[in-house]
C-alpha angles and dihedrals in degrees: 000000000000088000089062093051099052137041122209114253110280120240107260110269127218114276094255134005111221099214093047090053090048088054088053088053088053089052090051092054091043088054091053090049093048093050103037112021104118093204136028092242129225110334088002089278094150088058089069086079088070090062094038112046107067095033091051092051089050094051090047092053088057093046091050091049090057092046088053093047112127095008122136112276092008097154094043090050093052092050094048095046093047093046091052093050092050095047094044091046092053092048093048091054086068093055097088098233122150088241130105101227112225100187096101090058091046092049091053090045090052089057093048092047088052089061099039092052089067092060129092115266092250091057092047091052093046093053091047095049095041091053094042091055096041099044100082093048092046089051092051093048094046093051089048088055091050091049094049089050092050093049089050092052091245123138119258098193126078128085094315094048093048092046090052092049093051095045113032114344108050114135092230112005130033133171088225088063097042102042097069088054093051089050088051091051091054092049094049092047089054093051101035099142123133096261094050090043095052097042095048091045093054095041094050095044091051091047092048093049093046094050093044088049092048092051091048089053090049091243093124131023119224132163125181120256092017092112097217117156091250092053091049090053091050091050091052090051093049098047096044090049092051097045095045092041090053092047088051099049101030094093090051095055099072117190095357089055092052090047091049088052091053089053088052092050090057095052096130094050091048093046091055092045093054094051092049092047092047088050092050091046093057099036116121090007127120115280090247093055112112131209093220103122138142087222093058092043093050092042091054094048095045094041092049091056092045093052091048092051095047108037101066089047093049098039107042103162119098134269091012091061090069092079142292092287102014090064094056092045090053090049089055091051088054096049106117114261114224111250095016129093124217 
């Protein structure tokens, strides 16, 4: 039984994996599309970003946790990064942007992934499958509870209400919907060989195309953020196809791939920048004014690649060369911890 509860220390991985950082870059661009695209595009292709962005971040958190397994100061790094995400997320919620800030959920997910990555593969898979199966029913029951409280004139906020919103009942993001993807990221990172990569890429791509086609033909009904089992399956197919596709083609992309990976490595800085820009864009405007704009979308994409190209050349000293916020976070990770040697 002890073998199921622990996993031998992993061999120390390379500092970064190019294909994974390229996938992070795709998540950044998908985030901009989801937040700022004024139309759904031909065949509603741009609407796929609504299904892709948060689940992709979740899977990459799990993947990153596995890459960091066994590294020096692993636990301290997890705590620092999770705390930064939660604190920055709470601050950004006050910015006034027309964006539902996901950082608090991702911060809590980072903590959970830091625990899950220490478990045996069988237990990680069991947790992921159990939460995946239970999440839609938990969402339904939690919303029934909220409705009953509202009809009885009782408050639905407070500690219990906020806990339910964070875990199973949020209107957009829920730990119950993100945790299975983090588990999947851990599992795929542990089995990242060529055969597994190719098989999962093909299977996920076929599944995503089939479900998208069925929805276009009105054979199935899916809507982003609804948390139904079918939507969760679609999200899994999309994110696996994107990550494994990025890992497959990244070595062929040359300089553009490396630049996209740098964009992905600056995700936190770019997330904060887009929220602040969106808040500035709608400030002092009528309440019905929207931030959806090709100009904002294009500016964020071009600006992100420009920042990724310029920052490492201007700021050369580590860890500050990682990014405007990534550098300070890394510096916090490297702060000496009392009672521990490096």
